[in-house]
Structure formats: structure tokens, C-alpha cells
N, C-alpha and C positions, 0 to 999 in steps of 0.2 A: 238658279237652281243647279246647273252644272258644277258651279263653285262649291256649293254645299256638299253634293254628292262626292266631289273629288276629295274634299276634306274628310269626309266620313270614311272613304275607302283608304285613304292614306293614313289614317289613324290606326286602323286594325292591324296592319302589318308591323308597325313599330312596336305596339303593345304585345303582339303575339310572337315576335321574333326573340323573346328572351331565350336565354341559354337553358335548355331542358335540365342540365345537370345541376345548376345552381338556382334557377329561377331568376336570375339576375340578367339584365340586358347584356348583349355581347359588346365588347369593346368596339367603339366606332373605328371603321377601317381608315387608314391614312388616306388623304385625299391626294389625287394627282395634282401637280402644280396647276393653279388656275381654276381648280374645280372644287365644289363643295363636297363634304362627306356624304355618302349615299349608302342605303341599305336595300336589299331586295327580299322577295319571298315569292312563294308559289303556293298553289292550292293543291298540295300533295295528298298523301294518303290520309285515311280517316284518323290514324293516331296522331298525326301532326295537327289535325283540327283540335283534337283532344288537348294537346300541348298548348295550342293557341288559346283555347278556351281557359284552361287553368292558369296560364300566365296572366292573361288579362284579368281573370276573376280574383286571383290572389292580390294583384295590384289594386283593384278598386275596393276589395274587402278590407285592405289596410287603411283606406281613407274614410274618416268619419263623413257621414252624410252621402254616401255613394250608393244609396238603395236604388236610385233610378238607373244608375249606370249597370249595376249588378243585375236588375230586372231586364235591361235591354240585352245583356249578355246571354242571360238564360232564354230569352225569347229567340235569339238568333241561333244559338248552338244547341238547344235542348228540344226535344219533342214536346208537345203539348201534354201528352199523357205523363211524361216524366215529371214536368213541372208540377202537375198535379199531385203526383205521388210524393214529390220532395216537400211540398207544402204541408201534407198530412204528416210526414216524417218529422218535420220541423216542429210542428205543433206538439207532437208527442214527446220530443227530445229536448226542446228548447235549445237547439243548436242549428248551424247551417248545414243543410242537407248535402250540398255540393261538397263541402270540406268534411262533413261528418264530425264537426267540432264546434266548440263555442268561440275559439280563438282563430287567428290567422297563422298559417305555417310561415316559417322564415324562408323556406325554399321548396320546390317541387321538381319532379323528374317524371317524364312519361316514356314507357317502353311498350313497343308494339307487341301484340299477342297473336293468338290464333284467329283464323278467319274461317267461316263456313256458313252456308245457308243464308247468305246475304248480310251477315254480321260480322263484326270484328271486335276483339276484346283488347283493350289496353290496361296496363297496370300503371297506377299513379302512386308515386311514393311522395308523401308530404313529410317534410323535414320540420321538427319542432325544436326550438332552442337552437343554441350554437356551441361550438367547441366540444368539450367532454360531456356536456349535459344534453347533447343532441340525441333526440329519439326519432323514430319514424312510425308512420302509419301508412297503410297500403289500401288503395281503393281499386276495385275491378270496375272499369267503365266500358260499357258496350255501346257500339256505334252501328248505325245502319250504312252499309257499303254504298248504296245507292243515292242516299241523300247526305251522307257523312254527318247526319245529326246524332247526338248522343241520346240513346234510348234508356239506358239504366246505369245507375251508379250504386255500387254495394261496397260495404266494408270487405276487405280480403285478408286472408291469413288469420 
């Protein structure tokens, strides 16, 4: 059981440590002689949790048949109330409520916003396409400071 728990915990930081600017995993650091490459992370501010969620969610949304993984991410990072509201939104719009789209973005970026009254807001920029054809959509993502769970996702701008 301990091995399974360790494997599950080890998987989250690697998926969540994607570079927020591009949404791609950072380059592996050079290993010291005789040591394997390593990465580290921390359970920082709420906006970092938003970045971890979007990094992992975009990864699983890109893979066919990843519904179970996407559901697990939603259960871990989102409040039950938000999950219910997202399902209603998805039925009405025939699109993914987390991404507010029918497709998967090519990159993502999370920027910290204002905090107050136990909540904080982050702005998520989703990149669609590449090169000169690149466009952006923006989401306003609210998190609870005590639990760091995502409590709301809305289109912004």
C-alpha cells in the first residue's frame, strides 16, 4: 500500500511542474555526476495549485480515453459544488467546462490575482493554435484560500 501511495504522490508533481508560460514540462536539469536527474515541487500558494491542475488537465484532455483521469483530477482539485455546476454547463454548451471549449489548448499560463475574504482569483490564459495563427482565451478561476480547492471557473474578458 505504501508503494502505491508513493507512486501516486510522485506522479502529481511531475505532471504539475509544467512551465506555466508554455504549458510544456521544463527541461530536465543536468544531473550531477553519478546522480539521476531530479525534479522537486512544493504545495505553494493557491494559484500554483491552479497551475498544477491546468497543467495536468490539459495533458489528460489531449489523450483519447482519459475520462477517468480527468474525473480524478476534477475530484481532487475542484469543489463538489463546482463539479456539479460544470456538468450543467457542459450539458448546455456541449463543451468542456474546465477549458470552456470543445478542443484542447496548445498551451496555458496562470497568473496570480487578488485575494480577499478567504478567496483568491487567478487568470488562466489558454493558447489555441501555434505561430501566427495563435489566439488566446482567458478564464477567471477562484480558489478557497483555506482548502486551496478551485471553487469557480468563468470566462474572462
